[in-house]
C-alpha positions in Angstrom: 54.2 39.7 38.2 51.1 37.7 39.2 49.7 34.7 37.2 47.0 36.8 35.5 49.5 39.4 34.3 51.9 36.7 33.0 49.0 35.0 31.2 48.0 38.3 29.6 51.6 38.9 28.5 52.2 35.6 26.8 48.6 34.5 26.0 46.5 37.6 25.6 43.5 35.8 24.0 43.4 33.2 26.8 43.7 35.9 29.4 40.8 37.8 27.8 38.7 34.7 27.8 39.4 34.1 31.5 38.5 37.6 32.3 35.2 37.4 30.3 34.4 34.1 31.9 34.8 35.6 35.3 32.8 38.6 34.4 30.0 36.4 33.1 29.9 34.6 36.4 29.4 37.9 38.2 26.3 38.7 36.2 23.0 38.1 38.2 21.2 37.6 34.8 23.2 34.4 34.1 22.1 32.8 37.4 18.6 34.1 37.0 18.3 32.4 33.6 19.7 29.1 34.9 17.3 29.3 37.9 14.4 29.8 35.5 15.5 26.9 33.4 15.9 24.6 36.4 12.4 25.6 37.6 10.8 25.1 34.1 12.6 21.8 33.6 11.5 20.5 37.0 7.9 21.5 36.5 7.8 20.1 33.0 9.4 16.8 34.0 7.1 16.4 37.0 4.1 17.1 34.8 5.0 14.3 32.4 5.9 12.0 35.3 2.4 12.5 36.8 0.8 11.6 33.5 3.0 8.6 33.3 2.1 7.5 36.8 -1.6 7.8 36.2 -1.4 5.8 33.0 0.7 3.1 34.7 -1.7 2.9 37.6 -4.6 2.5 35.1 -2.7 -0.3 33.3 -2.0 -2.1 36.6 -5.6 -1.8 37.7 -6.8 -3.1 34.3 -4.4 -6.1 34.5 -5.8 -6.9 38.0 -9.3 -6.6 36.7 -8.5 -9.0 33.8 -6.9 -11.5 36.2 -9.9 -11.4 38.4 -12.2 -11.9 35.4 -10.1 -14.9 34.3 -10.2 -16.5 37.8 -14.0 -16.0 37.9 -14.3 -17.6 34.5 -12.3 -20.7 35.6 -14.5 -20.9 38.8 -17.6 -20.8 36.6 -16.2 -23.5 34.4 -16.1 -25.8 37.4 -19.4 -24.6 38.7 -21.2 -25.1 35.4 -20.3 -28.8 35.4 -23.1 -29.4 37.9 -26.2 -31.3 36.6 -29.0 -29.2 35.4 -32.3 -29.7 33.6 -31.5 -27.2 30.8 -28.2 -26.1 29.3 -26.9 -22.5 29.9 -27.1 -20.0 27.0 -24.0 -20.2 25.0 -23.1 -16.5 25.6 -23.1 -17.2 29.3 -21.3 -20.5 29.2 -17.5 -20.2 29.7 -17.2 -23.9 28.6 -18.6 -23.1 25.1 -15.6 -22.1 23.1 -17.7 -20.1 20.6 -19.4 -18.2 23.4 -16.1 -17.7 25.2 -14.3 -16.3 22.2 -17.0 -13.7 21.7 -18.3 -12.9 25.2 -15.9 -14.3 27.8 -12.4 -13.5 26.4 -11.0 -10.5 28.2 -7.5 -9.1 27.7 -6.0 -5.7 27.3 -2.8 -4.9 25.4 -0.9 -2.3 27.3 1.8 0.1 26.1 4.1 0.5 29.1 5.9 3.8 29.8 9.7 3.9 29.3 12.2 4.8 32.0 12.8 8.3 30.5 9.1 8.9 29.8 9.1 12.2 31.8 11.4 13.7 29.2 8.4 14.6 27.0 4.7 14.0 26.9 4.7 13.9 23.1 1.5 12.1 22.0 1.2 10.3 25.3 -1.9 12.2 26.4 -3.6 11.9 23.0 -3.1 8.2 22.1 -4.4 5.3 24.2 -1.9 3.3 26.3 -4.1 0.2 26.6 -6.5 -1.5 24.1 -9.1 -4.2 24.6 -8.5 -7.3 22.5 -11.5 -8.5 20.5 -11.4 -11.1 17.8 -14.0 -9.4 15.5 -12.9 -5.8 15.7 -11.7 -4.7 12.2 -7.9 -4.8 12.2 -7.6 -5.4 15.9 -8.2 -1.7 16.9 -11.1 -1.1 19.2 -12.0 2.6 19.5 -10.7 3.3 23.0 -9.3 6.4 24.6 -7.7 7.3 27.9 -10.0 9.9 29.4 -8.6 13.4 29.4 -10.4 16.7 29.7 -10.9 18.1 26.2 -9.9 21.6 27.1 -6.7 20.4 28.8 -5.9 18.4 25.7 -6.5 21.4 23.5 -4.2 23.6 25.6 -1.5 21.0 25.7 0.8 20.1 28.6 3.7 22.1 29.9 6.4 19.3 29.8 10.1 19.1 29.7 10.2 18.8 25.9 8.3 22.1 25.6 10.5 23.9 28.1 13.6 22.8 26.2 12.4 23.4 22.6 10.4 26.6 23.1 11.3 28.3 26.4 15.1 27.7 26.6 15.9 29.5 23.3 14.1 32.7 24.5 16.1 32.8 27.7 19.3 32.1 25.9 18.6 34.9 23.4 17.9 37.3 26.2 21.0 36.4 28.1 23.5 36.6 25.2 22.0 39.7 23.7 21.9 41.7 27.0 25.4 40.7 28.0 26.9 41.1 24.5 25.4 44.6 23.8 25.8 46.1 27.2 28.9 48.2 26.3 27.2 49.5 23.1 24.0 50.5 24.8 25.9 52.1 27.8 28.3 54.1 25.5 31.5 52.2 26.5 32.2 50.5 23.2 34.7 53.3 22.2 36.8 52.4 25.2 36.8 48.8 24.1 37.7 49.8 20.5 40.7 51.8 21.8 42.3 48.7 23.2 44.7 46.4 21.2 42.0 43.8 20.5 40.1 43.1 17.4 36.3 43.4 17.4 35.8 39.8 16.2 38.1 38.5 18.9 36.5 40.4 21.7 32.9 39.5 20.8 33.9 35.8 20.2 35.5 35.6 23.6 32.6 37.3 25.3 30.1 34.8 23.8 32.5 31.9 24.6 32.7 33.1 28.2 28.9 33.1 28.5 28.6 29.7 26.8 31.2 28.2 29.2 28.8 28.8 32.1 25.5 28.3 30.3 26.1 24.9 28.6 27.3 23.1 31.8 24.5 24.8 33.7 21.9 23.5 31.3 23.3 20.0 31.6 23.0 20.2 35.3 19.5 21.6 35.2 18.4 18.8 32.8 19.9 16.1 35.0 18.5 17.4 38.3 15.0 17.8 36.7 14.9 14.2 35.5 16.2 12.9 38.9 13.6 15.0 40.7 10.9 13.5 38.6 12.0 10.0 39.4 13.8 9.0 36.2 15.9 5.9 36.3 18.9 7.2 34.4 20.8 3.9 34.8 17.9 2.0 33.0 17.8 4.6 30.3 21.5 5.5 29.9 21.6 5.5 26.1 18.5 7.7 25.9 19.8 10.0 28.6 23.1 10.5 26.9 21.4 11.2 23.6 19.0 13.6 25.3 21.8 15.5 27.0 23.8 15.8 23.7 20.7 16.9 21.8 19.8 19.6 24.4 23.4 20.9 24.6 23.8 21.1 20.8 20.4 22.8 20.5 21.5 25.3 23.2 24.7 25.8 21.3 22.8 26.5 18.1 20.7 29.1 19.9 23.9 30.7 21.3 25.4 30.7 17.8 22.3 32.3 16.3 22.4 35.0 18.9 26.1 35.5 18.2 25.4 35.9 14.5 22.8 38.6 15.2 24.9 40.6 17.7 27.9 40.3 15.3 26.3 43.2 13.3 26.6 45.3 16.5 22.9 46.2 16.9 21.5 47.6 20.1 19.8 45.2 22.6 16.2 46.1 21.5 16.9 45.6 17.8 18.8 42.3 18.4 16.1 40.9 20.6 13.5 41.9 18.0 15.3 40.1 15.2 15.8 37.0 17.3 12.2 36.9 18.4 11.1 37.2 14.7 13.4 34.4 13.7 12.2 32.2 16.5 8.5 32.8 15.7 9.2 31.9 12.1 11.0 28.7 12.8 8.9 27.6 15.8 5.4 28.7 14.7 5.0 30.0 11.2 7.1 27.4 9.3 5.4 24.3 10.9 1.9 25.8 10.4 2.7 26.7 6.7 4.2 23.2 6.1 1.1 21.6 7.7 -1.2 23.6 5.4 0.8 22.7 2.3 0.9 19.0 3.3 -2.9 19.0 3.8 -3.4 20.6 0.4 -1.0 18.3 -1.4 -1.7 15.0 0.4 -4.5 12.7 -0.8 -5.6 11.5 2.6 -8.7 9.2 2.9 -11.7 10.7 4.6 -12.7 9.3 8.0 -16.3 10.2 7.3 -16.3 8.3 4.1 -14.6 5.4 5.8 -17.4 5.2 8.4 -19.9 5.2 5.5 -18.0 2.4 3.8 -17.9 0.4 7.0 -21.6 0.8 7.4 -22.2 -0.3 3.8 -19.9 -3.3 4.2 -21.6 -4.4 7.4 -25.1 -4.1 5.9 -24.0 -6.1 2.8 -22.5 -8.9 4.9 -25.6 -9.0 7.2 -27.9 -9.2 4.2 -25.9 -12.0 2.4 -24.4 -13.8 5.3 -25.8 -17.2 4.5 -24.7 -17.0 0.9 -21.2 -15.9 2.0 -21.0 -18.8 4.4 -22.1 -21.3 1.8 -19.3 -20.0 -0.5 -16.7 -20.5 2.3 -18.1 -24.0 3.2 -17.8 -25.0 -0.4 -14.1 -24.3 -0.6 -13.3 -25.9 2.7 -12.5 -29.7 2.6 -13.4 -30.1 6.3 -16.8 -28.3 5.9 -17.9 -29.4 2.4 -21.3 -31.0 2.6 -22.2 -29.3 5.9 -24.1 -26.4 4.3 -27.3 -27.7 5.9 -25.9 -26.7 9.3 -25.4 -23.0 8.4 -28.9 -22.0 9.7 -28.1 -23.6 13.0 -24.8 -21.7 13.6 -24.7 -19.3 16.5 -23.7 -15.7 16.1 -20.1 -16.1 17.5 -19.4 -19.0 15.1 -20.7 -17.0 12.1 -18.4 -14.2 13.0 -15.4 -16.5 12.6 -16.2 -16.5 8.9 -17.6 -13.0 8.4 -15.1 -10.9 10.4 -12.2 -11.6 8.0 -14.5 -10.8 5.1 -15.3 -7.4 6.6 -11.6 -6.7 7.0 -11.0 -7.7 3.4 -13.7 -5.3 2.2 -12.0 -2.4 4.1 -8.4 -3.4 3.4 -7.9 -0.6 0.8 -9.1 2.0 3.3 -6.8 0.6 6.0 -3.9 0.7 3.6 -4.8 4.3 2.6 -4.8 5.5 6.2 -1.5 3.8 6.9 0.1 5.3 3.8 -1.2 8.8 4.7 0.2 8.5 8.2 3.6 7.3 6.9 3.7 10.3 4.5 3.0 12.7 7.4 5.6 11.1 9.6 8.2 11.4 6.9 7.3 15.0 6.3 7.5 15.7 10.0 11.0 14.2 10.2 12.2 16.4 7.3 10.5 19.4 8.7 12.3 18.9 12.0 15.6 19.8 10.3 14.1 23.0 8.8 12.3 24.0 12.0 14.7 23.0 14.9 12.2 23.6 17.7 9.8 21.1 16.2 12.6 18.7 15.5 14.0 18.9 19.0 10.6 18.4 20.6 9.9 15.4 18.3 13.3 13.9 19.1 12.8 14.2 22.8 9.4 12.5 22.6 11.2 9.7 20.6 13.7 9.3 23.4 10.9 9.3 25.9 8.9 6.7 24.0 5.9 8.9 23.6 6.3 9.5 19.8 4.0 8.5 17.1 6.4 6.0 15.5 6.4 3.9 18.7 2.6 4.0 18.9 2.5 2.8 15.3 4.7 -0.2 16.3 2.3 -0.8 19.2 -0.7 -0.8 16.9 1.0 -3.3 14.7 1.7 -5.5 17.6 -2.0 -5.3 18.7 -3.0 -6.3 15.2 -0.5 -9.2 15.1 -1.8 -10.4 18.5 -5.4 -10.3 17.3 -4.4 -12.5 14.4 -2.6 -14.9 16.8 -5.8 -15.1 18.8 -7.9 -15.8 15.7 -5.5 -18.5 14.6 -5.9 -20.1 18.0 -9.7 -19.8 18.4 -11.2 -19.9 14.9 -10.0 -23.5 14.0 -11.3 -24.7 17.4 -14.7 -22.9 17.0 -15.2 -24.1 13.4 -14.2 -27.7 14.3 -17.4 -27.9 16.4 -19.4 -27.5 13.2 -18.2 -30.8 11.6 -17.4 -32.7 14.7 -19.2 -31.2 17.8 -18.0 -32.3 21.2 -20.8 -34.4 22.8 -22.6 -32.5 25.5 -22.5 -34.4 28.9 -26.0 -35.7 29.8 -28.1 -33.4 32.0 -25.2 -30.9 32.0 -25.5 -27.1 32.5 -22.3 -26.6 30.4 -21.4 -27.2 26.8 -18.0 -28.7 27.9 -16.0 -28.2 24.7 -13.6 -25.7 26.4 -11.7 -26.5 29.5 -9.7 -24.5 32.1 -6.5 -26.2 30.8 -7.2 -24.9 27.3 -8.1 -21.5 28.7 -4.6 -21.3 30.3 -3.0 -21.9 26.9 -4.5 -18.9 25.2 -1.8 -16.6 23.7 -1.1 -13.5 25.7 0.0 -10.1 24.4 3.7 -9.6 24.6 5.1 -6.0 24.7 7.3 -5.4 21.6 11.0 -5.2 22.5 12.2 -1.7 22.9 15.9 -0.8 22.3 17.2 2.2 24.0 20.2 2.2 21.8 18.0 2.3 18.7 16.1 5.3 20.0 19.4 7.1 20.8 20.8 6.4 17.4 17.6 7.8 15.8 18.3 11.3 17.0 22.0 11.3 15.9 21.2 12.9 12.5 19.4 15.9 14.2 22.3 16.3 16.7 24.8 16.4 13.8 22.7 18.8 11.8 22.4 21.2 14.8 26.1 20.9 15.4 26.9 21.8 11.8 24.4 24.7 11.9 26.1 26.0 15.1 29.5 25.9 13.5 28.3 27.6 10.3 26.6 30.3 12.3 29.7 30.8 14.4 32.0 31.1 11.4 29.5 33.6 9.7 29.3 35.6 12.9 33.1 35.7 13.2 33.3 37.1 9.7 30.5 39.5 10.3 32.0 41.1 13.4 35.4 42.0 11.9 34.7 45.8 12.0 33.6 48.0 14.8 30.4 50.0 14.1 31.1 53.1 12.0 29.3 55.4 14.4 31.8 54.9 17.3 
């Protein structure tokens, strides 16, 4: 008696599983599906990696340009110290702190790509990855965009996240359905039913045999695609492990759903039709319906009305600027009694008082936009559990660092840095009103701002990013998909207890 016969005698279920596992390995369809997944994963990861490389190159070039600008400013500070018959205009003079703060300050706040950025493009092609810092821009956000072709943005990018969330389920459905319904469609199900094996046991072991090849194959495809795209898995080990767990549990849920459908013993065409209808509902119809309901229920501020409010606030401040300045001078102990100098203030110095007033006038609009965005983000998180394709794609972008939540943190860091710059510049600029630094005789420069002070200007620091925190953020979705897979598997087991009546 050979080993297989002995195993069949004492462990019939195990022997049947081994046989089904071997039979699945002999199916060309299995390897065709894995080959398609590997190709799609590689193309998607490489597409995201190219975008990441272009954005990184733009950031490096911008940093070099800013560094060259700063070196030129320092050189002009020394050059402007030469004697001259007339002083330089303050907007051209780098040694005039007011002019420097408005016209000479140049810095960009960059959002660097993360080591696993090629996992998903997410919002990475829609939201800027570098912002110019300006002291008077309302709330620190200068309208700036990384250039992309509008038609390409409308179509979206084929990335690894799309291949996992949208393409992989369709291939899994096709594989499980075609292999699990082959005997029925070919008229051999009666021969199976004549054997001493229950229908539930046979179908369960058939699906397990397919999954035993498919799930490790998907893990290998994902790993190879990321490595081929240049991912540093060691630097992003927590995110990679979370991504691998998420993709495998998502694949398992797709297998369980297909198992549930074929447990009713339909033909291949009917089973594929049912699965395609379910996938279209969860991947397309449900997110669109939820978005429409959210738009109808949410009270989001109008961007058009905000622009009108901004214009009105700017016009009001421009028309009453001297009166507004006198009010602020009156409450400042260091400026009280200096109202006579208001008419002599340059534009940059005036803005140190007026820019915060503009922000104060628009604060309610800013809070409304922030609250509306928070509501949408929370709704999207909840919807991700009801529509797994959307949830998986969002979770992959979170692991990649291309999600909206990380961009919101980046925006807040930009705003905080603008406030740090204001806290550094504004007192120095306004101190020149009450106690101006004497101009050197016959000097071309104002000489109230030196290269040493220029080197002390605060620089933007990239907010700390924790890979472990990103990995922990997707754990609820992983657990949810795992529970859904188990529930579907149990329901399918109960559903497949009887052979079809027509056999």
